[in-house]
N, C-alpha and C positions, 0 to 999 in steps of 0.2 A: 516577526517570523523568522526562525533562527533555521538558513538551509544548511547542513553538514555534509559531505559528500564522503563516502568512502568507497571500499571495492571486497571483492570477495572473486576465490579461484575458481573457473568451472573444472568439469567431468577431468579437462584436456588438457587444463593449467590455464586456459585464459583468465585472463583479467579484467571480471565486469566490474565496472563503473554504477552506483546510484548514489542518486540525494535522498538526503532522510530529513523529514520534516514532523513536528507535528509528536503527538504523544495519543497513547488511549490502542486499543487494538491494531494489528496491522495491516495496512493495504497496500500492495505491491502491484503497480500499474507499469506496463508494457505498451510503450508507443508503438506506432505502423510505423511504414517507411517513410523517408526522408524526413523524418524526426528524432530526437532525441528526446530523454527524460524533461528537460527545462520545457518542452513544449505543454506540457502536463503541469508546469508550478501553478498558474490561475487557480487550476481546480484543487491542486492541493495543498495550495495556502487557505481556501476556503473549509478544508477539511483538515484540519489542522490540530481544531480544538479539537478533532471525536475519535482522530486515528492518528497512527503513526505511519507516516506517507512514505513508500520509498519508490522512486522515479529510477525506473531501468535504463542505463544508457548499452543499448544493445551492442554488440559488435560494428565495430567501423566508427564508433562514435567517440567523444572526446573520452578519455580516459580508459575507454576500454579497448581489448587487445583486435586483433583486425581480424576478419574472416578466412581463416586455411584456403588452402590452393584447392583442397576438396572438401568445403565447405559442406553441410547437410543439414536440414532444418533442424535435426535431431541433434547437433550442437547446441542448437538454441533453447532447444526444450528442456536442456543439462543447465543451459547459463540461467533459466528462472528457477527452477529446480534447487540450484547454490543461492540465490537470492531470496528463495521463498526460508533455505533452511536459515541464513544469515537472520532472519525478520526473530526467527528462535518460537514460532509457534502458528497454528495451521491459521494463515491470511485470507484476505480476502482479494481475488487475483482479478485484476482489470487488463482486458488484453483488447487494445483500440485497433483494425485494420489487422493487418499483415501482424501486428505484436496482437492480433486476438487466436488467429491462430496458432502465432506459439503458446501464447496461455492454453489453449486447448491441449498441445501436445504436453505441456508442462503437467495441464491437471489429471493426465493419464498416468503421472512418473508419481505426483508427489500432491494428494488432494489438498485443495484449499479449503478454507472454509464456507466462503460463498466463492462463485465464479460469474464475473461480468465481461461478457462478449459485445465488444459496438464494431457492429459491421465487419466480420471476418470474410474477406473478399475470395470464397473457397468456390466461385463461380468460373473466378476472372482465367483465362485462357491468355497468355501472353502472343501465340502464335509467332508468325514470322514479324511480327514490330520487335521482338526481343533481339534477333539478327541485326535489324537497323538501329536497335538502341544500343548495343554491343559494338557496332559499328562506330556510331557517333564519341561514344567513351574513349573507343582507341584512338580516336583521330584528336579527342581534346576538345570537344565540341559539345561541353559540357549543359548548354543552355539548350542546341538542339535535341540531345537524349531528353533532357527532362520535357521538352514540349512532345516528342514520342512518346514516351511513357505516361502522360498527363492524358493526351489526347487520342492516343491509339490502344493501350491498353488498358491504363483507368478509368477511360471515359468520365473525366474530370467533368462538375459543371463552370462553364461561364466565372461563376463566382465564387466558385470555389479556388478556381485557378488565378483570379485577380485577388485573390485574400492574400495569397503566398505572400512571404517574402523572397524573391525569388533567388537571389544569390544565395540567402543558405540554403535552399532547398536544392540549387544547381551544385554548390558545393560538396549535397552529401547524395548526390546520384550515382557514383560510384556504388554506392552500398545497396542502391536497387535493383543493380542487377541481379547478383546470386539470391536473392529473395524473390525476384521473379521467376528466377531459374526454377528454385523450389516450388514456386507458386504452382508453374507449368508442369513440374514432374508428382505431384500430390493429385491421385485418379481421383473421379466423380463420387467414391464410394464415400458417403457419411458415416456407414454402417460402425467404421472403426472407433468411432468415437464414442459408442455405446459402453467402453471403460470408463468416461468419467463420472465417479459418481456425487460427483457434487452437486449441488443446487445451481441454476445455471440461469443468468437472466441476460436476455438477450437484446440489446438497443439498438433499436432501427429508425433511422432519422427519416421524417416524414418523406422528405423531396428526394430524397437521395436514390430510391428504386432497388434498396437492398431487403425489401421484406419476404418475397419468395425466397433467399436463403435461409433467414430464420427461420417459415416457417419450415423446412425440410431439415435444417437443425434440429429446432425443436422435437421433431419428429423421433427423432433418433436418443436424444438425450435421454438420459432416465427422469428428470424432475428440471423441468426448464419451463420460463415465462418470457411473452415476450412484453417490450416496453417502448411504448412511441414515442418518440421526441418532434412533440407537433412545430413545424413550421422550418426545422433543422434538416440539415443532411449529414455530410460524413465527416464535419471539423466541426461540432457543437463544443467542444473544448475550449475552441479559439471564439468562438463565436456565441455562447452564452455559459460560461464558465459559472456561473451563479447556479442556474438550471441543473446541472448535470451534476455539481456538489450536493445540492439537495436530494437527487436521485438516487446519488451514491450512498450519500447519508442513511438512507432508507434499507440499506444491507448490512447498516451496522450490526452484527452479533453482539448478541444481550451478553454480559459478562459477569459472570458474580461468585462470590466464594461456593463452593459446597458445601453443603451440611457440615460434611465431617470434617472439614479443614476448619469453619468455623468455628466448630466446638472446641477444637483444639486450642484455637488462638483465644478465644474466651476463655480458658481454662488456666492457661500459659501463662509465665512471666517470663517467655524469653524472646521478647520480640527486641529484633536486629535489625535494624535498618541502615541503608547505603544509598543517600538518592546519588544519580549519577553526577559525575565532575560535568565541567564548563562546554566538552567537546562531546556531551550528550550520549556517549560509550562507555568510559568508564565507572565504575563504581568507586563513590568517594571511600573513606574511613569508615567501616562499621559498628556501628553504636549501640548499644541498649538502651531501651528505651520502656516507657510505659504507653500499655494500648488497651483500648473497651471496646466491648460490641454493642453497637444499637440497632437492633431489628436486623437487617442485615449487612449491615456495612462495619468496617475495625473502623477506629479513629485511634491517632494519634496527637500528641501535643510537645511544646517546648515552653520549659517557663523561664527559660534562659531568655534575656533581651538582646534582639539582632545576632540570632541562636543560626549559624552558619549552615548545619543541616538542615535546617527546616527552610531556611533561605532557598537553598539549591531545590530543597522539596517543591517547592512553589515555581520557581523558576524553571526547572528541568522538567516537573509534572512527573517524572519516571525516574524509577531507580529499583534497586535488587532488595529483598526483604527476606530473613530469615526467624517466618515463627510457626510454634505449633509444626502442625505438618504442610507446612507452604515454604519452599525456599526456591524461589526467581523471581523475576520480575513485576513490577508493579507501576501502577499509574497512582497520582497522587493529585488532589483535588482540595484548595485552601475553601475549610468553611467558614461561610459568613452570614448565612440564618442565624437569625440568635437564639430561636425556639429550637431547633437541631442540638445547638451547643448547651443550652440548656441540659436538652437530653444526654448527652457524652459527658458533662460533670456530674451529674448524675450516677451516670454508668460508672465512671471512675470513683467517684466517693463509696459505690458499694463494692467494688472490685479491691482497692487500696485503705478504705479510712482506716482499717487499724494498722496501715505501715506507719512507723516514728515518721518517716519522713513528709507522710500527704497531710496537706491545710488545706483550707478554704482558700485561704490566699495564696495558698500556689495556683488552686483551678483558676482565680482571678487574674494572675498576673499570666498568664498561658492562655487564657481566652482568647483574646487575639490572636495563637499560634494554634491553629486546631486543624486537622487536613484527615481528610477520608480517603484510605486507600484500598484498592481495588486490585487484582490479579485483570495482570495486562497480556 
């Protein structure tokens, strides 16, 4: 698993850092309070074969800019919108805890392909405890501040508190103050979220007591379903990353070629491919190659031993293609099925059999270097 770090400027110029891993359709994960994108790495690693996962480091985290003095949660909506734009396509947007509130706001600005919300704390009222939390921070008592936040505001369970790496969370406790302030500023009227048009999946831990909020939110959102997490609370991404990854995998969008684009690729001889370089971001040199269509899939191959472009396609699993009516990012998948290889051979024979450079020997030499190309 290769983890890459990049950044994007938000609307106000603040740098927002994110980690990127995997290949396939985009999934952007917005972590909650006291956490960074890396807290979701165990889940992201399990999804890397299905998605290109973007783990957002929200403001105040490593690599990202600080909160402004006049901070507003609307700033963070814009931060997520900027990462969604960097992903380059409608993405699955996942938000956890406070990050789920941010994801909700971002979804009103830029509709994601699917929206996954894991227990947004929309019913939390910091109340008078917020003042004590601020005083403890002002006096440098980060451990005390964290205790006030967990016990008096978040009402965290003993198990959730014990599971924390305390020193890491205490170091992030100053970032919780502006977030708690914004939670307190939000009114209880959830009808503002009627503007969300994406289908929403509301994750609820069985032991967390957050179901009532999910039920009320589901009444407001135009298309929502509640998904229970058996035996879990508010931190399933730490406790059972396998379970959470399996669940998120079910919201994977079905991706395929539009019929008219597939027809244009099948009939044309202008397939140019540029797999990403090792940084996973920069396309390599674009080269012209042969391609053929089998059923609803596009296939390419290389007859050159040790082909560098084919090795890059298999290694990075993504790149840029210009072919027919398509010019954009794609995913590559190495073909190992012998029966499918037979079908691909026949498709190449039918399309290029009259070409003077074609031969059955070419098919034989390139049979181990065939890849399926899908829109990403």
